[in-house]
C-alpha positions as CSV (number, residue, x, y, z in Angstrom):
1,M,-100.1,90.5,124.1
2,D,-99.3,87.5,126.8
3,N,-101.3,84.9,125.8
4,T,-100.6,82.4,129.2
5,K,-101.4,85.1,132.2
6,E,-104.4,85.4,134.0
7,Y,-105.8,88.0,135.7
8,A,-105.5,89.0,139.6
9,W,-108.9,90.0,141.0
10,E,-108.9,91.5,144.6
11,V,-111.4,89.3,146.2
12,V,-113.3,89.2,150.0
13,Q,-112.5,85.6,150.7
14,F,-114.1,83.6,153.3
15,N,-113.2,80.5,155.8
16,G,-115.7,79.5,157.9
17,I,-117.1,83.3,158.9
18,E,-113.7,85.5,158.7
19,P,-113.1,87.8,156.1
20,A,-109.5,88.0,154.3
21,V,-108.5,90.0,150.8
22,K,-106.7,88.6,148.9
23,D,-105.7,88.6,145.1
24,D,-107.3,86.0,143.2
25,E,-106.0,84.6,139.8
26,I,-109.4,84.7,137.0
27,A,-109.2,82.9,133.8
28,S,-109.0,84.9,130.8
29,E,-111.7,85.6,128.2
30,W,-111.4,86.6,124.7
31,P,-113.0,87.5,121.5
32,L,-112.1,86.6,118.5
33,T,-113.4,87.4,115.0
34,I,-112.7,85.2,112.2
35,I,-112.2,87.2,108.4
36,L,-112.5,84.3,106.2
37,N,-112.0,84.9,102.5
38,G,-112.7,88.2,103.1
39,D,-115.8,88.0,104.9
40,E,-116.6,88.2,108.7
41,F,-117.5,84.6,109.4
42,A,-117.8,84.0,113.1
43,T,-116.3,85.8,116.5
44,M,-115.6,82.9,118.9
45,V,-115.0,83.8,123.4
46,C,-111.9,81.9,124.3
47,S,-108.9,81.9,126.3
48,P,-106.1,83.4,124.3
49,T,-103.3,80.5,123.9
50,D,-103.4,78.0,121.2
51,L,-104.9,80.5,118.8
52,Q,-103.6,78.4,115.7
53,D,-104.6,75.3,116.9
54,L,-108.3,76.4,117.7
55,L,-109.2,78.2,114.1
56,I,-107.9,75.1,112.2
57,G,-109.7,72.9,114.5
58,F,-112.8,74.9,114.5
59,L,-112.9,75.6,110.4
60,A,-112.4,71.4,110.1
61,A,-115.0,70.5,112.8
62,E,-117.5,73.0,111.0
63,G,-117.0,71.2,107.6
64,I,-115.1,74.3,106.2
65,I,-111.8,72.5,105.3
66,R,-110.6,68.5,105.8
67,F,-107.4,69.7,105.5
68,H,-104.8,71.7,107.3
69,D,-103.1,72.9,103.8
70,E,-106.1,73.8,102.2
71,I,-105.4,77.4,104.3
72,T,-103.3,79.3,102.5
73,H,-103.0,82.6,104.6
74,L,-103.6,82.4,108.7
75,S,-102.6,85.6,110.9
76,I,-103.7,86.4,113.6
77,D,-104.5,90.7,115.1
78,D,-103.9,90.7,119.0
79,Y,-104.5,93.6,119.7
80,K,-107.7,93.9,117.5
81,G,-108.5,90.3,117.9
82,F,-109.3,89.8,114.6
83,A,-107.9,86.3,112.6
84,Y,-107.6,86.8,108.8
85,V,-107.9,83.2,106.7
86,T,-107.5,82.8,103.7
87,L,-108.6,79.2,101.8
88,N,-107.4,78.0,98.5
89,K,-110.9,77.4,97.6
90,T,-114.4,79.4,97.5
91,L,-117.2,78.3,100.0
92,D,-120.5,77.1,98.8
93,D,-122.9,79.4,97.9
94,N,-125.9,78.2,100.5
95,R,-125.5,80.8,103.2
96,D,-127.4,79.2,105.3
97,D,-125.2,77.0,105.9
98,H,-122.5,79.3,106.5
99,S,-123.5,82.3,107.4
100,K,-122.4,84.8,110.6
101,R,-122.9,83.7,113.5
102,F,-121.9,84.1,117.5
103,I,-120.1,81.1,119.2
104,G,-120.3,81.6,123.0
105,S,-117.7,79.5,125.3
106,C,-121.3,77.9,126.4
107,C,-122.0,75.0,124.0
108,G,-124.3,74.0,121.3
109,K,-127.4,76.1,121.1
110,S,-125.7,79.1,119.8
111,R,-124.5,77.5,116.6
112,Q,-127.1,78.7,113.2
113,F,-126.0,75.1,111.3
114,Y,-124.9,73.3,114.5
115,F,-126.8,69.9,112.7
116,K,-126.1,70.9,108.8
117,S,-122.4,70.8,109.3
118,D,-122.1,67.8,111.8
119,A,-124.5,65.9,108.8
120,K,-121.7,66.7,106.8
121,T,-118.6,65.9,108.4
122,A,-119.1,63.5,111.7
123,K,-118.1,60.1,111.5
124,T,-118.5,56.3,112.4
125,V,-115.3,55.7,114.2
126,Y,-113.8,52.0,113.5
127,S,-110.9,51.8,116.1
128,R,-109.4,48.7,117.6
129,L,-107.7,50.9,120.4
130,S,-108.2,48.8,124.2
131,V,-107.1,50.3,126.5
132,S,-107.1,48.6,130.8
133,V,-109.0,50.2,133.9
134,E,-106.0,50.9,135.1
135,Q,-104.6,52.8,132.3
136,C,-107.5,54.9,132.5
137,Y,-107.3,55.6,136.2
138,A,-103.7,56.6,135.1
139,L,-104.9,59.0,132.2
140,M,-107.3,60.3,134.4
141,G,-104.9,61.7,137.0
142,E,-101.7,62.7,134.5
143,L,-104.6,65.0,133.0
144,Q,-105.6,66.6,136.8
145,Q,-101.4,66.5,137.7
146,Q,-101.1,68.8,134.7
147,S,-103.8,71.0,134.7
148,E,-102.2,74.2,136.2
149,Q,-104.3,76.8,134.7
150,F,-107.0,75.5,136.5
151,M,-105.7,75.1,139.6
152,R,-104.7,78.3,139.7
153,T,-108.0,79.7,138.4
154,G,-110.9,77.2,138.6
155,G,-112.3,78.3,135.5
156,V,-110.7,76.4,132.6
157,H,-111.4,73.2,130.8
158,N,-108.9,70.6,129.6
159,A,-108.8,67.8,126.6
160,A,-105.8,65.6,126.5
161,L,-104.7,63.6,122.9
162,A,-103.6,60.1,124.5
163,E,-102.5,56.7,124.0
164,P,-102.9,54.5,126.8
165,D,-99.6,55.1,128.3
166,G,-99.6,58.7,128.8
167,L,-100.5,62.1,127.8
168,L,-99.4,63.4,124.0
169,T,-100.9,66.9,124.3
170,I,-103.1,69.1,126.1
171,R,-104.9,72.2,125.5
172,T,-106.9,74.5,128.1
173,D,-109.3,77.0,127.0
174,I,-112.8,78.3,128.8
175,G,-115.1,76.9,126.5
176,R,-114.5,72.8,126.4
177,H,-115.6,73.0,123.2
178,N,-113.0,75.4,122.0
179,A,-110.3,73.0,123.9
180,L,-111.2,70.0,121.5
181,D,-111.2,72.4,118.9
182,K,-107.5,73.2,119.8
183,I,-106.6,69.4,119.7
184,Y,-107.9,68.7,116.2
185,G,-105.9,71.6,114.9
186,H,-102.5,70.1,116.6
187,I,-103.7,67.0,114.6
188,L,-104.1,68.5,111.6
189,R,-101.4,70.3,111.8
190,Q,-99.0,67.4,112.8
191,R,-100.5,65.5,110.1
192,L,-101.3,62.6,113.2
193,P,-102.5,59.7,112.9
194,V,-105.3,59.0,116.1
195,K,-106.6,55.3,115.2
196,N,-104.2,54.7,118.4
197,K,-105.1,57.9,120.3
198,L,-108.1,58.3,122.7
199,I,-109.2,62.2,124.2
200,V,-109.0,62.3,127.6
201,F,-111.0,65.7,128.6
202,S,-112.1,67.3,131.9
203,G,-115.7,68.2,130.8
204,R,-119.0,67.7,130.6
205,L,-119.7,64.9,127.6
206,S,-122.7,66.7,125.6
207,S,-123.8,65.9,122.3
208,E,-121.5,68.5,120.9
209,V,-118.7,67.2,122.4
210,L,-119.3,63.8,121.3
211,L,-119.6,64.9,117.5
212,K,-116.3,66.6,117.8
213,I,-114.9,63.2,119.3
214,S,-116.0,61.3,115.8
215,K,-114.5,64.2,113.7
216,I,-111.5,63.7,115.4
217,G,-111.9,59.8,114.8
218,A,-111.0,58.8,118.7
219,G,-112.7,55.6,119.3
220,I,-112.3,56.5,122.9
221,V,-112.9,59.4,125.2
222,L,-112.7,59.3,129.0
223,S,-113.4,62.2,131.6
224,K,-114.4,63.0,134.8
225,S,-117.7,64.2,134.4
226,A,-121.0,63.0,133.2
227,P,-122.3,62.7,129.9
228,T,-125.8,63.6,128.4
229,D,-128.4,61.3,127.3
230,L,-128.5,62.5,123.5
231,A,-124.5,61.8,123.6
232,L,-124.8,58.8,124.4
233,R,-127.3,58.0,121.1
234,L,-124.8,59.2,119.2
235,A,-121.9,57.4,120.9
236,N,-124.0,54.0,120.2
237,D,-124.3,54.6,116.5
238,L,-120.9,56.0,115.5
239,H,-119.4,53.1,117.4
240,I,-117.7,55.3,120.3
241,T,-116.6,54.2,123.7
242,V,-117.6,56.9,126.8
243,I,-116.1,56.6,129.9
244,G,-117.4,59.1,132.5
245,F,-117.0,59.9,136.1
246,A,-113.5,59.1,135.8
247,R,-112.5,59.9,139.5
248,G,-109.8,58.1,141.5
249,S,-110.6,54.2,141.3
250,K,-113.8,54.8,139.7
251,M,-115.4,54.8,136.3
252,N,-117.9,54.6,134.2
253,V,-118.1,53.2,130.8
254,Y,-121.6,54.0,129.0
255,T,-120.6,52.3,125.5
256,H,-119.2,49.7,123.1
257,P,-117.0,48.4,126.6
258,Y,-115.2,46.0,124.4
259,R,-112.3,48.4,124.5
260,I,-112.0,47.9,127.9
261,K,-109.3,45.4,128.4
262,E,-111.2,44.0,131.4
263,A,-115.0,44.3,130.4
264,K,-116.3,40.5,129.9
265,M,-119.5,41.6,128.2
């Protein structure tokens, strides 16, 4: 399976009132069913790239694992769309917390144990990292310049692990929460420290996104899009600096501005 390709689709494109037939590149949407310790656990709809990172980050975000070495076996059947994961422990007996459910490419409401798992895994962030305004502008510009799949399809989100002076790792997916899970999985697989890292993000900052940032342990999230009110209330409580609408030479700092060097507040 070629996990990097998009699909060509013939469209009738209008520039003004003049039609033209052309091939348009379309982002791939792929269902992946997780078989966990022999039982069907969840079906995710995702982009078929960096799937090991996605699976590891997703299981950690949901409180199923804490460390990568809790996974003793992980394999993916590209043809059938199944991932087989074996842990070195059994799941707890509370089936209300860990029942089979559908997780779509849209965020939030499809998760059956959304609030229960978050209560167990979200954490207050005490990062002392600080960034300058110019560094924020540069990081967002770098993310946009490297977002090749978005430029081709317009149908994906991007998340990046970064230091103040540049991006370290970028992950892409049709679901913004999947892109963050891929970053989380990469961090766990590589055992990367996050106290001096931030997340640069293309999507809307919902409550689910904010909770994933707290689970990763990053103190700053920088996005070109808007936050929600619940996300900001959570960010206040969890000590996360939220920066939104970072576009060109403008941005809004919504919470904990002390991490921005020029903020005198």
